[in-house]
C-alpha positions in Angstrom: -12.6 -5.4 -15.6 -10.4 -5.4 -12.5 -9.9 -2.0 -10.8 -7.9 -0.9 -7.8 -8.8 2.1 -5.7 -6.6 3.4 -2.9 -7.6 5.6 -0.1 -6.4 6.7 3.3 -3.6 9.1 2.4 -3.3 12.3 4.4 -0.9 14.8 5.9 0.6 13.7 9.2 3.4 14.8 11.5 6.6 12.8 12.0 5.9 9.9 14.2 2.3 9.6 13.2 0.3 6.8 11.8 -1.9 6.1 8.8 -3.7 3.2 7.3 -4.1 2.9 3.6 -6.7 0.8 1.9 -6.9 -0.6 -1.6 -10.2 -2.1 -2.8 -10.1 -4.4 -5.8 -13.3 -4.6 -7.8 -14.3 -6.7 -10.7 -13.2 -10.2 -9.7 -13.2 -11.8 -6.3 -11.3 -14.8 -7.7 -8.5 -12.6 -9.1 -8.0 -10.9 -5.7 -8.0 -13.9 -3.5 -5.7 -15.9 -5.7 -3.0 -13.3 -6.3 -0.3 -11.6 -4.4 -0.9 -7.9 -3.7 1.7 -5.2 -3.4 2.2 -1.6 -2.2 4.6 0.7 -4.0 5.4 4.4 -3.6 6.9 7.2 -5.6 8.4 10.3 -4.1 8.8 13.5 -6.2 11.7 13.2 -8.6 12.3 9.6 -7.7 11.5 6.2 -9.3 8.6 4.1 -8.0 9.8 1.7 -5.3 8.4 -1.4 -3.8 7.2 -1.1 -0.2 5.5 -4.4 0.7 3.8 -7.5 -0.7 1.4 -10.1 0.7 0.9 -13.4 -0.9 -2.5 -15.0 -1.5 -1.9 -17.1 1.7 -1.0 -14.1 3.8 2.8 -14.2 3.9 4.3 -10.7 3.9 7.6 -9.1 2.8 8.8 -5.6 3.4 11.4 -3.2 2.0 14.2 -2.6 4.5 13.2 1.0 4.8 9.8 0.2 6.2 10.4 -3.0 8.0 9.2 -2.9 11.6 7.1 0.2 11.0 4.7 -0.8 8.2 2.3 -3.8 8.2 0.5 -5.2 5.1 -2.6 -7.2 5.5 -5.5 -8.4 3.4 -9.2 -9.2 3.8 -10.3 -11.5 1.1 -13.9 -11.2 2.1 -13.7 -7.5 1.3 -11.3 -7.7 -1.6 -9.2 -5.2 0.3 -5.5 -4.9 1.1 -4.2 -2.6 3.8 -1.0 -0.9 4.6 -0.7 0.2 8.3 2.1 2.7 8.7 3.5 3.7 12.1 6.4 5.9 13.1 6.1 7.8 9.9 9.1 9.9 8.7 9.4 12.7 6.2 11.1 10.4 3.8 7.9 8.3 3.7 6.3 11.2 1.8 5.1 9.8 -1.5 2.2 8.7 -3.6 1.4 5.2 -2.6 0.1 2.8 -5.2 -1.6 -0.6 -4.9 -0.5 -3.3 -7.3 -2.0 -6.6 -8.6 0.0 -8.1 -11.4 0.0 -5.6 -14.2 -2.7 -3.5 -12.7 -2.3 -0.3 -10.6 -4.5 2.0 -8.7 -4.5 5.8 -9.1 -2.5 6.3 -5.9 -3.0 8.1 -2.7 -0.8 10.9 -1.3 0.9 10.5 2.0 2.7 13.6 3.3 4.8 13.5 6.5 5.7 16.9 7.9 8.8 17.4 10.0 
């Protein structure tokens, strides 16, 4: 059974940085041959797409995070990362890792003003 576990969320000040991790367990083949995505959901708002990385390493970003966030993956570790710089209060949300129809439990990122 494939499971996704996020970590790395924290409380940071505006302008700070964080790196989120998502470890995929259960199938090395599934991870290395699929696109991975990060989404976020702020209180009272719908979940929104943040970034995705293809199995070959190509990355795409939402306009709101472009130039500040970087998605990467380590297939040897079954892990996808989201490096977040120049954080803003509007980045405050629960961040979720996604693989196909599978989701992690989320990790809270709070950016104080």
